[in-house]
N, C-alpha and C positions, 0 to 999 in steps of 0.2 A: 504494500500500500504506500510506502514512503519512498520507493525508488524513483529516481528521476530519469527513468528509461521508459518510453512510451510502450514498448512491447511488454515490459513487466507490468505496467499499469493495466494493459489489456488482459493479461493473464490473471491478474488479481481480480478484476471485475468478473471475468468468466468463472473463476473458482468460487467467489462469494455468491454469484448468481446460482451456481449449481447447488451450493450448500443451502442457500435459502429455499430453493425449490424442493430439496430433499427433506427438510426439517418438518417435524410436526408443527401444527399451527401455533401451539403455545410457545414455541421457541423462536418463531420467525421474527417477531418485532425487534428483538435485540440484535440479531444478525443483520436484519434489514437496515438497521441504523448504521452498522459497519459498512454495508454495501453503499449506502448513501454517501458516507465519508469517502469511500473508494472512488465514487463518481466525481466527487469534488476534487480529490487529488488528481485524478485523470484529467479533469478540466484544466487544472493549473499547468500540468506538464504539456498538454496540448496547446494551451495559450502562450506560455512563456518558455517552455523547454526545460523548466526547472521549478523549484519551489522558492518563490521570492523571499520568504521568511528566512531562508538559510543564507542569503547572499552575504550579509555582513559577516557572519560567523565564518563563512568559507572564503572570505576575501574576494567576493565577486562584486563587480560594479553593477548596480541596478539600473535598468533602463528607465526612462521617464514614465513609461506605462507601468513598470513594476513598482516604482516609487508611488505612483498614484494608487495602485492596488494596495500597497503596504499602508498607506494613510487611510484609505477609504474602504478597503475590502473586508471580508469576514475574518473573524479571529477564531482560532481553534485552540484557545487557551494561552496563546502567546501574548506577551506584552509587546510593546513597540520594538520589534527586533531591529529596525533600522537605526535605533539609538545605541546599539551595542558597538563600542569602539573595537577596532582591530586589536588583537593581542600580538605584540611584536614577537619575533622569533627569539628575542633576547630573554623572553620569559616574563615580561611585565604583565602581570595578571590584573584584571579589573577588580575593583573592590566595591563594597556597599551595594547600591541598587544596580549598578552595572553588572556585578557578579550575579545578583539574583536573576537578572534577565538571561544572562548566559547559562546559568544552571537550569532555568526553566525551559530553555530551548534544547540543551544538549542532553541532560540527564534522562528525560523520558525516551529519547531515541537510542540510548545505549552508547552515546558518543562521548560520555564523560564518566570516568570512574570516580564516584563520589568518595570512595574510601581513601583516595590519595589527594583530595582537594582540600585546601585549608582556607 
C-alpha cells in the first residue's frame, strides 16, 4: 500500500479487492476501509509519481502542484510534513516539534528504529 511503484499499487488494490470479496459480510467494513486507503495511495502515485508527504524527509524537491497538495490536500495522520527540515549527513538531528513531526512520519512506516532514537 505504501510503495511508490504504480505496479505494486495495482497489485495491492487487486489483492485487497479479492480479500474483501472473499470475506464474510461482518468482516468486510474494516477491510473495505483499507481498500479505500489503497485507492487513495494509488491516486497519489498516479498523480505525482510519489507520495508528496515523504518529499522533505527523502530530500526530494516538491513541485508547485505537490506543495499545493501538501497545504490543501487530505491528511492521513501526518502533521505538516513540508515543515520538516532536512537532516544533514553530519548527523544534526531535529529537536522538539521538528523531531515529533519526523517521528510521526517515519516510525509508523518502519523507517525509524525508535529504540536507538534519543
